[in-house]
C-alpha positions as CSV (number, residue, x, y, z in Angstrom):
1,M,0.0,0.0,0.0
2,T,1.5,3.3,-1.1
3,S,1.1,6.7,0.6
4,P,-1.1,8.1,-2.2
5,E,-3.4,5.1,-1.9
6,R,-3.6,5.7,1.9
7,H,-4.6,9.3,1.2
8,H,-7.3,8.1,-1.2
9,L,-8.7,5.7,1.4
10,L,-8.7,8.4,4.1
11,A,-10.6,10.7,1.7
12,D,-13.1,7.9,1.1
13,Q,-13.5,7.3,4.8
14,R,-14.2,10.9,5.5
15,F,-16.7,11.1,2.6
16,L,-18.6,8.0,3.7
17,R,-18.8,9.2,7.3
18,E,-20.2,12.5,6.1
19,Q,-22.8,10.7,4.0
20,L,-23.9,8.6,6.9
21,A,-24.1,11.7,9.2
22,T,-26.5,13.5,6.9
23,M,-28.5,10.5,5.5
24,P,-32.2,10.5,6.4
25,A,-33.5,7.6,8.5
26,S,-35.8,6.6,5.7
27,A,-32.9,5.7,3.4
28,V,-32.5,2.2,4.9
29,L,-31.0,0.4,1.9
30,T,-28.6,3.3,1.0
31,R,-27.4,3.3,4.6
32,I,-26.7,-0.4,4.6
33,S,-24.8,-0.1,1.4
34,T,-22.8,2.9,2.6
35,E,-22.0,1.2,5.9
36,A,-20.7,-1.8,4.0
37,R,-18.4,0.4,1.9
38,L,-17.2,2.2,5.0
39,R,-16.3,-1.1,6.7
40,A,-14.4,-2.2,3.6
41,V,-12.4,1.0,3.5
42,E,-11.6,0.9,7.2
43,S,-10.5,-2.7,6.9
44,L,-8.0,-1.7,4.2
45,L,-6.8,1.2,6.4
46,A,-6.3,-1.2,9.3
47,D,-3.9,-3.3,7.2
48,I,-1.6,-0.4,6.4
49,P,1.6,-0.3,8.4
50,P,2.2,3.0,10.3
51,D,5.6,3.6,8.8
52,I,4.8,3.9,5.1
53,P,7.7,5.8,3.5
54,S,7.1,9.2,2.1
55,T,9.6,8.7,-0.6
56,W,10.2,6.0,-3.2
57,P,13.4,4.7,-4.6
58,P,14.0,5.5,-8.3
59,A,11.9,3.3,-10.6
60,R,13.9,0.7,-12.6
61,A,13.2,-1.4,-15.7
62,R,15.0,-3.8,-18.1
63,L,14.7,-3.2,-21.8
64,T,16.2,-5.8,-24.1
65,F,16.2,-6.2,-27.9
66,S,16.5,-8.8,-30.6
67,G,16.2,-8.9,-34.4
68,A,18.2,-7.5,-37.2
69,P,20.1,-4.7,-35.3
70,V,21.2,-7.1,-32.5
71,I,24.2,-9.6,-32.7
72,D,23.3,-12.2,-30.1
73,S,24.4,-10.8,-26.7
74,H,27.6,-9.3,-28.2
75,G,26.3,-5.9,-29.4
76,I,23.6,-3.7,-30.9
77,A,23.7,-1.2,-33.8
78,A,24.5,2.1,-32.1
79,D,22.1,4.2,-34.2
80,F,19.2,1.8,-33.5
81,G,20.0,1.4,-29.8
82,M,20.1,5.2,-29.3
83,R,16.9,5.9,-31.1
84,A,15.0,2.9,-29.5
85,V,16.0,3.8,-25.9
86,S,15.4,7.6,-26.5
87,S,11.9,6.9,-27.9
88,F,11.1,4.6,-25.1
89,S,12.2,7.2,-22.5
90,D,10.1,9.8,-24.3
91,A,7.0,7.6,-24.0
92,V,7.6,7.0,-20.3
93,A,8.2,10.7,-19.6
94,A,5.0,11.7,-21.5
95,I,2.9,9.2,-19.6
96,A,4.4,10.3,-16.3
97,A,3.7,14.0,-17.1
98,S,0.1,13.2,-18.2
99,L,-0.7,11.7,-14.7
100,S,-0.8,15.3,-13.2
101,A,-2.3,17.3,-16.1
102,P,-3.4,16.7,-19.8
103,L,-0.5,17.3,-22.2
104,A,-0.5,20.1,-24.7
105,A,-0.7,19.0,-28.3
106,T,2.8,20.5,-29.0
107,G,5.7,22.0,-27.0
108,P,8.0,20.6,-24.3
109,I,6.8,17.7,-22.1
110,P,6.4,19.0,-18.5
111,N,9.0,17.7,-16.0
112,R,10.9,16.0,-18.8
113,D,14.2,16.1,-16.9
114,Q,12.8,14.6,-13.7
115,N,10.8,11.9,-15.6
116,Q,13.5,10.6,-18.0
117,M,15.4,7.3,-17.7
118,L,19.1,6.7,-17.2
119,I,21.0,3.8,-18.8
120,T,22.8,2.3,-15.8
121,S,24.1,-0.9,-17.2
122,T,23.8,-3.4,-20.1
123,A,21.3,-6.3,-19.5
124,I,22.8,-9.7,-19.0
125,G,21.5,-12.7,-21.1
126,S,20.4,-10.8,-24.2
127,F,21.5,-7.4,-25.5
128,G,19.7,-4.5,-23.8
129,F,19.9,-2.0,-21.0
130,E,19.1,-1.6,-17.3
131,L,17.2,1.7,-16.9
132,E,16.7,3.8,-13.9
133,E,14.6,6.9,-13.1
134,N,16.8,10.0,-13.2
135,R,16.4,11.6,-9.8
136,S,18.0,11.8,-6.4
137,A,16.4,11.4,-3.0
138,D,16.1,15.2,-2.6
139,S,14.4,15.6,-6.0
140,P,11.2,17.7,-5.9
141,L,9.5,14.6,-7.3
142,A,11.1,12.2,-4.8
143,N,7.7,11.5,-3.1
144,D,5.9,11.0,-6.4
145,P,5.9,7.4,-7.9
146,G,4.9,8.9,-11.3
147,V,7.7,7.2,-13.3
148,A,7.0,3.8,-11.7
149,T,3.3,4.2,-12.6
150,A,4.3,5.4,-16.1
151,L,6.5,2.3,-16.6
152,D,3.6,0.0,-15.5
153,R,1.2,1.8,-17.8
154,T,3.6,1.6,-20.8
155,R,4.0,-2.1,-20.2
156,A,0.2,-2.6,-19.8
157,L,-0.4,-0.6,-23.0
158,L,2.1,-2.7,-25.0
159,E,0.6,-5.9,-23.5
160,S,-3.0,-4.9,-24.3
161,T,-2.1,-4.7,-28.0
162,F,-1.9,-8.6,-27.9
163,G,-5.4,-8.9,-26.5
164,T,-9.0,-8.1,-27.5
165,D,-10.4,-4.7,-28.6
166,E,-12.0,-4.4,-25.2
167,E,-8.7,-4.9,-23.4
168,L,-6.9,-2.4,-25.5
169,A,-9.6,0.2,-25.1
170,D,-9.5,-0.2,-21.3
171,V,-5.9,0.8,-21.2
172,A,-5.8,3.3,-24.1
173,S,-8.8,5.2,-22.8
174,E,-6.7,6.2,-19.7
175,T,-3.6,7.2,-21.7
176,D,-3.1,10.7,-22.9
177,R,-3.4,11.1,-26.7
178,R,0.1,12.6,-27.0
179,A,1.6,9.9,-24.8
180,L,-0.1,7.3,-27.1
181,E,1.8,8.9,-30.0
182,K,5.1,8.5,-28.1
183,V,4.4,4.8,-27.6
184,R,3.5,4.5,-31.3
185,A,6.8,6.2,-32.2
186,F,8.7,3.6,-30.1
187,L,7.0,0.7,-31.8
188,K,7.7,2.3,-35.2
189,V,11.4,2.4,-34.4
190,L,11.3,-1.3,-33.7
191,A,9.2,-2.1,-36.8
192,D,11.3,0.0,-39.2
193,N,14.5,-1.8,-38.0
194,D,13.0,-5.4,-38.0
195,A,13.6,-5.5,-34.2
196,T,11.6,-6.8,-31.2
197,C,11.9,-6.0,-27.5
198,A,11.1,-7.3,-24.0
199,L,10.3,-4.9,-21.2
200,Q,10.5,-5.9,-17.5
201,H,9.3,-3.7,-14.7
202,A,8.8,-4.9,-11.2
203,D,7.5,-8.5,-11.5
204,H,5.9,-8.1,-14.9
205,V,7.3,-8.7,-18.4
206,V,5.9,-8.0,-21.8
207,R,7.7,-9.6,-24.8
208,F,7.2,-9.4,-28.5
209,S,7.8,-12.8,-30.1
210,D,8.6,-11.6,-33.6
211,V,8.7,-8.5,-35.8
212,E,5.2,-9.3,-37.2
213,Q,3.8,-9.0,-33.7
214,V,5.4,-5.6,-33.3
215,R,3.8,-4.5,-36.6
216,R,0.4,-5.8,-35.6
217,S,0.7,-3.9,-32.3
218,L,1.6,-0.7,-34.2
219,Q,-1.3,-1.2,-36.5
220,R,-3.7,-1.7,-33.6
221,L,-2.6,1.6,-32.1
222,A,-3.1,3.4,-35.4
223,A,-5.6,6.3,-35.4
224,D,-7.9,4.5,-37.8
225,N,-8.3,1.5,-35.4
226,L,-8.0,3.4,-32.1
227,R,-10.4,6.2,-32.4
228,E,-10.7,9.0,-29.9
229,A,-13.0,12.0,-29.7
230,H,-13.8,14.7,-27.2
231,D,-17.6,14.7,-26.5
232,T,-20.0,16.7,-24.4
233,L,-22.8,14.7,-22.8
234,T,-25.9,16.0,-21.0
235,G,-27.5,14.0,-18.2
236,Q,-26.9,13.1,-14.5
237,F,-24.4,11.2,-12.4
238,T,-25.9,8.2,-10.7
239,G,-22.8,7.2,-8.7
240,L,-19.0,7.4,-8.1
241,L,-16.5,5.0,-6.6
242,P,-13.7,7.4,-5.4
243,L,-11.0,4.8,-4.8
244,G,-11.5,3.2,-8.2
245,R,-12.2,6.6,-9.8
246,T,-15.2,5.0,-11.7
247,F,-18.4,6.9,-12.4
248,E,-21.9,6.1,-13.7
249,F,-23.8,8.6,-15.8
250,T,-27.2,8.5,-17.5
251,V,-27.3,10.3,-20.8
252,A,-30.5,12.4,-21.0
253,D,-31.3,12.0,-24.8
254,S,-31.1,8.3,-24.9
255,M,-31.5,7.4,-21.2
256,Q,-28.4,5.2,-21.7
257,S,-26.4,4.4,-18.6
258,I,-22.7,4.6,-19.2
259,R,-19.7,3.8,-17.0
260,G,-16.3,5.5,-17.2
261,K,-13.1,6.5,-15.5
262,V,-12.1,9.9,-14.1
263,A,-8.8,11.2,-15.5
264,P,-5.9,11.1,-13.0
265,A,-5.4,14.9,-13.1
266,V,-9.0,15.6,-12.0
267,E,-9.1,16.5,-8.3
268,G,-12.0,16.8,-5.8
269,I,-14.0,14.0,-7.5
270,T,-16.0,13.2,-4.3
271,A,-18.1,16.3,-5.2
272,I,-19.8,14.1,-7.8
273,N,-21.5,12.1,-5.1
274,R,-22.9,15.3,-3.6
275,H,-24.6,16.1,-6.9
276,L,-26.2,12.8,-7.9
277,G,-29.3,13.2,-10.0
278,V,-28.4,16.8,-10.9
279,R,-28.7,17.6,-14.7
280,V,-25.2,18.6,-15.9
281,R,-23.0,18.7,-19.0
282,I,-19.8,16.7,-18.8
283,D,-16.7,16.6,-21.0
284,V,-15.4,13.1,-21.8
285,L,-12.8,11.5,-24.0
286,T,-14.4,8.7,-25.9
287,T,-12.2,5.9,-27.0
288,Q,-13.2,3.0,-29.3
289,V,-11.0,0.2,-30.7
290,G,-12.3,-1.5,-33.8
291,R,-16.0,-2.3,-33.2
292,G,-15.6,-2.7,-29.4
293,R,-17.6,-0.9,-26.8
294,P,-16.7,2.8,-26.3
295,R,-14.8,3.8,-23.2
296,Y,-15.3,7.1,-21.4
297,L,-12.8,9.2,-19.5
298,L,-14.1,12.3,-17.6
299,V,-11.5,15.0,-18.3
300,R,-12.7,17.6,-15.9
301,L,-15.4,18.2,-13.2
302,P,-18.5,19.8,-14.6
303,E,-19.8,23.2,-13.5
304,W,-22.6,22.4,-11.1
305,P,-25.8,24.5,-11.4
């Protein structure tokens, strides 16, 4: 359990207690449900050790390559190696930056220096590199696990390209559009050079079996297969799970009930549960892969009437 997760749980606990304190006696079923949610949150809090560190060690990953530019475990074409690692580092930095705010369509990536990766060693067993987050313990981002989260999301996005349209949409819908372009650029470097890679972060590994799989993944992330659009919907919220950052919303025109996620940069989301049933307009990023079901990402809190 990390410190940010503990803060989310404490926020959920306060919110649920406030709900119970103001809930009318007639709302019997709602009270039972809310009390059950509160017990679950308090059970999770009870399992948290009191000495959670406020800082994290630098994130680490192992990125190895095979294919045309690689000569067994002896060496790798310098031009390819530099471009591949640079484009991978760009993708991780973009995803890390997008966790705190949406990225502008152009211009520098925020906190690029703090979120980039260092090559600390060559990988043993096949040719590649040991990578480490570029920061020291006194860095302004030392208490922010953003790069570790970005590495995990990069791995999850690459892995989701092996799965169904639904699985890819789930991950892609929570990934900033510009960050997605950076991941596409990394895959294009691999495909253009007839190369594959394996990425290991923590206890998880994603591995491309051959160059054709790389090309299929690149194709699945292409704009004509992974379609994104900014939409405005009118209706009312019917619920929010703050810890999972999942909302339910009924669209007024069709009375269709949709479920979506709230973007990581959106703060104060518990306000949604104080405005259930209120007619509002919301801004969402709609993501659809192939003919799969659309995914919705709430990009900002609405202006409540």
